[in-house]
Rosetta silent file (secondary structure, phi, psi, omega in degrees, C-alpha in Angstrom):
SEQUENCE: MDDSVAFYDDGLLPSVLIQNKVDLLPSEEENNTDELNDFCKKNGFDGGFRTSAKTGKNISESMEFLIKTIIKKLEELSANGNDYKNERQSVTLDPDKHNKEADIKRKKDGGCCSIF
SCORE:     score description
SCORE:     0.000 S_00000001
   1 L     0.000  145.593  178.280   52.874  106.295  362.318 S_00000001
   2 L   -63.447  119.148 -172.716   55.957  105.276  364.284 S_00000001
   3 L   -67.421  -10.320  178.053   58.819  107.267  362.754 S_00000001
   4 L   -77.311  -14.178  176.978   61.252  104.342  363.137 S_00000001
   5 L  -124.670    6.816  179.550   59.527  102.497  360.303 S_00000001
   6 E   -85.485  152.283  177.629   58.114  105.373  358.272 S_00000001
   7 L   -83.685  176.433 -177.099   59.328  106.459  354.883 S_00000001
   8 L   -50.330  -36.336 -177.814   60.398  110.013  354.119 S_00000001
   9 L   -92.363   12.071 -175.034   56.748  111.063  353.561 S_00000001
  10 L    68.500   12.160  176.324   55.534  109.300  356.750 S_00000001
  11 L   -91.168 -171.632 -177.894   54.044  106.614  354.497 S_00000001
  12 E   -69.989  141.964  175.603   54.790  102.900  354.437 S_00000001
  13 L   -70.099  130.041  174.573   58.398  101.888  353.991 S_00000001
  14 L   -57.311  138.625 -174.785   58.963  100.044  350.747 S_00000001
  15 L  -144.370  148.389 -179.655   59.359   96.330  351.474 S_00000001
  16 E  -128.855  133.978  178.367   60.205   93.112  349.786 S_00000001
  17 E   -91.331  124.765 -179.479   59.411   89.648  351.040 S_00000001
  18 E  -109.276  118.950  176.709   62.350   87.260  350.734 S_00000001
  19 E  -101.311  107.238 -177.556   61.642   83.534  350.743 S_00000001
  20 L   -88.454  171.422  176.319   64.988   81.832  351.355 S_00000001
  21 L    66.757   33.844  179.666   66.184   78.273  350.836 S_00000001
  22 H   -65.828  -20.233  179.143   64.524   77.942  347.437 S_00000001
  23 H   -66.023  -12.960  179.017   67.311   75.512  346.519 S_00000001
  24 H   -91.139   -7.436  179.729   65.566   72.964  348.744 S_00000001
  25 L   -85.579  153.055  170.103   62.337   73.062  346.746 S_00000001
  26 L   -65.050  147.979 -171.740   61.529   70.804  343.796 S_00000001
  27 H   -55.319  -38.187 -178.317   62.210   72.714  340.548 S_00000001
  28 H   -66.992  -32.576  178.480   58.514   72.926  339.550 S_00000001
  29 H   -79.026  -36.888 -179.871   57.645   74.487  342.907 S_00000001
  30 H   -59.329  -36.505 -178.557   60.714   76.713  342.841 S_00000001
  31 L   -89.128   -9.866  178.147   59.579   78.396  339.613 S_00000001
  32 L   -90.034  106.764 -174.837   55.910   78.767  340.597 S_00000001
  33 L  -107.256    9.571 -177.612   55.721   82.172  342.290 S_00000001
  34 H   -57.032  -48.123 -177.491   51.908   82.677  342.067 S_00000001
  35 H   -63.323  -41.754  179.239   51.340   81.945  345.782 S_00000001
  36 H   -62.454  -47.661 -177.436   54.221   84.191  346.806 S_00000001
  37 H   -65.624  -39.939  175.518   53.005   87.062  344.603 S_00000001
  38 H   -60.492  -44.488  179.748   49.423   86.709  345.943 S_00000001
  39 H   -61.879  -41.382  178.531   50.695   86.793  349.542 S_00000001
  40 H   -60.629  -45.899  179.291   52.748   89.906  348.774 S_00000001
  41 H   -61.864  -46.532 -178.190   49.729   91.697  347.253 S_00000001
  42 H   -65.722  -28.078 -173.532   47.452   90.818  350.144 S_00000001
  43 L  -111.435   16.495  171.517   49.970   91.880  352.763 S_00000001
  44 L    76.153   17.728  175.388   51.304   95.120  351.336 S_00000001
  45 L   -82.113  148.020  178.688   54.763   94.020  350.138 S_00000001
  46 L   -76.212  -22.144  178.503   56.081   95.776  347.009 S_00000001
  47 E  -174.131  171.338  177.950   57.381   92.457  345.689 S_00000001
  48 E  -143.654  146.567 -177.159   58.540   89.045  346.635 S_00000001
  49 E  -136.244  139.403  168.792   61.492   86.853  345.689 S_00000001
  50 E   -94.557  124.275 -171.472   62.427   83.242  346.189 S_00000001
  51 L  -123.955  166.520  170.544   66.088   83.247  347.041 S_00000001
  52 L  -139.615  116.228  173.425   68.926   80.930  347.942 S_00000001
  53 L   -68.435  -29.409  178.687   71.802   82.183  350.021 S_00000001
  54 L   -65.051  -49.126 -175.626   73.587   78.987  349.140 S_00000001
  55 L   -95.886  -15.615 -175.570   73.416   79.431  345.362 S_00000001
  56 L    84.458    4.215 -178.040   72.935   83.236  345.281 S_00000001
  57 L   -56.817  128.051  173.737   69.705   82.886  343.329 S_00000001
  58 L    62.749    7.692 -179.498   67.756   86.180  343.284 S_00000001
  59 H   -66.212  -57.394 -179.470   69.845   87.817  346.026 S_00000001
  60 H   -63.259  -40.047 -177.531   71.087   90.686  343.812 S_00000001
  61 H   -61.679  -42.092 -179.005   67.788   90.852  341.946 S_00000001
  62 H   -69.631  -37.221  178.479   65.769   91.315  345.138 S_00000001
  63 H   -69.778  -38.938  178.873   68.058   94.018  346.494 S_00000001
  64 H   -61.515  -46.162 -179.855   68.091   95.825  343.137 S_00000001
  65 H   -58.798  -44.976 -179.768   64.270   95.697  343.032 S_00000001
  66 H   -64.251  -45.235  179.516   64.038   97.155  346.537 S_00000001
  67 H   -63.221  -41.062 -179.295   66.476   99.971  345.821 S_00000001
  68 H   -66.182  -35.531  178.990   64.687  100.826  342.526 S_00000001
  69 H   -65.870  -43.894  177.502   61.345  100.829  344.455 S_00000001
  70 H   -61.336  -48.427 -179.253   62.761  103.241  347.004 S_00000001
  71 H   -61.709  -40.305 -179.908   64.203  105.546  344.335 S_00000001
  72 H   -61.822  -45.094  179.931   60.938  105.483  342.390 S_00000001
  73 H   -63.866  -40.381  177.369   58.972  106.497  345.524 S_00000001
  74 H   -63.124  -40.609  179.215   61.422  109.322  346.216 S_00000001
  75 H   -64.600  -38.030  178.754   61.051  110.546  342.644 S_00000001
  76 H   -65.395  -40.927  177.442   57.226  110.465  342.974 S_00000001
  77 H   -60.390  -42.870 -179.213   57.501  112.540  346.151 S_00000001
  78 H   -65.752  -43.196 -177.970   59.667  115.105  344.359 S_00000001
  79 H   -67.351  -22.433 -179.384   57.271  115.245  341.369 S_00000001
  80 L   -92.498   15.754  175.639   54.337  115.854  343.728 S_00000001
  81 L    90.654    2.860  175.699   55.923  119.026  345.145 S_00000001
  82 L   -66.593  151.066 -175.734   57.698  117.481  348.068 S_00000001
  83 L   -80.216    1.156  178.539   60.954  119.289  348.878 S_00000001
  84 L   -71.758  134.305  176.346   62.985  116.053  348.553 S_00000001
  85 L  -123.374  133.515 -178.301   65.470  116.149  345.662 S_00000001
  86 L  -125.026   59.530 -177.051   67.202  113.046  344.381 S_00000001
  87 L   -61.287  -31.975 -175.193   69.630  114.410  341.793 S_00000001
  88 L   -84.283   -5.352 -176.408   72.111  111.575  342.320 S_00000001
  89 L    52.586   49.341 -177.895   69.466  108.836  341.788 S_00000001
  90 L  -139.618  176.158  178.707   70.651  107.142  344.929 S_00000001
  91 L  -114.515  126.573  179.514   69.519  106.262  348.454 S_00000001
  92 L  -107.561  126.872  173.580   71.290  108.019  351.353 S_00000001
  93 L   -94.142  133.489 -179.920   71.252  106.346  354.762 S_00000001
  94 L  -114.913   95.232 -175.866   71.409  108.766  357.713 S_00000001
  95 H   -66.823  -21.645  178.557   72.633  106.979  360.874 S_00000001
  96 H   -65.079  -23.004  179.011   72.128  110.216  362.855 S_00000001
  97 H   -78.513  -13.724 -172.547   68.399  109.795  362.517 S_00000001
  98 L  -125.641   60.068 -179.684   68.610  106.406  364.189 S_00000001
  99 L  -118.773   27.425  178.664   70.478  106.885  367.404 S_00000001
 100 L   -64.321  153.536 -175.590   67.702  106.148  369.910 S_00000001
 101 H   -54.806  -42.464 -176.901   68.681  104.471  373.135 S_00000001
 102 H   -63.353  -37.239  178.520   66.908  101.199  372.152 S_00000001
 103 H   -67.022  -41.647 -178.232   68.886  101.045  368.871 S_00000001
 104 H   -67.725  -42.338  179.401   72.151  101.707  370.625 S_00000001
 105 H   -62.592  -42.176 -179.364   71.357   99.079  373.309 S_00000001
 106 H   -61.560  -41.010  178.040   70.434   96.510  370.636 S_00000001
 107 H   -63.005  -43.324 -178.222   73.840   97.085  368.922 S_00000001
 108 H   -68.877  -26.113 -179.702   75.699   96.710  372.218 S_00000001
 109 L   -78.140    6.425  171.549   73.894   93.485  373.004 S_00000001
 110 L   103.695   -1.383  177.167   75.690   91.806  370.134 S_00000001
 111 L   -70.515  143.557 -178.158   73.229   92.233  367.281 S_00000001
 112 L   -83.359  -23.911 -173.664   74.850   92.833  363.934 S_00000001
 113 L  -136.084  156.278  174.066   72.017   94.957  362.641 S_00000001
 114 L  -117.550  143.731  177.293   69.412   97.363  363.868 S_00000001
 115 L   -96.643  120.838 -176.427   65.875   97.651  362.580 S_00000001
 116 L  -105.708    0.000    0.000   65.058  101.282  362.004 S_00000001
């Protein structure tokens, strides 16, 4: 697997599908998440959220879910004998692991974020 998208154990990176602009949907459609949940299951997402950047709906909830999913996976790795230890119950980002030329070039080209 390409190490730029692999998790600590070289497995799939935890991921959440964010469907934005939910504030533009009719309220009955906004609250029906069956289709979103089915799509997430079929496509390997850990979860899905309908969000609104305008109103803030589900923004914090989706990020909290993703962080908890990452921490849970790290704890499972540790419980299975992996040498990873997560005593602080937190996620540590290591920018030194992501300093490839393509990432640096992407940042210089004006992008605010890099995909690792």
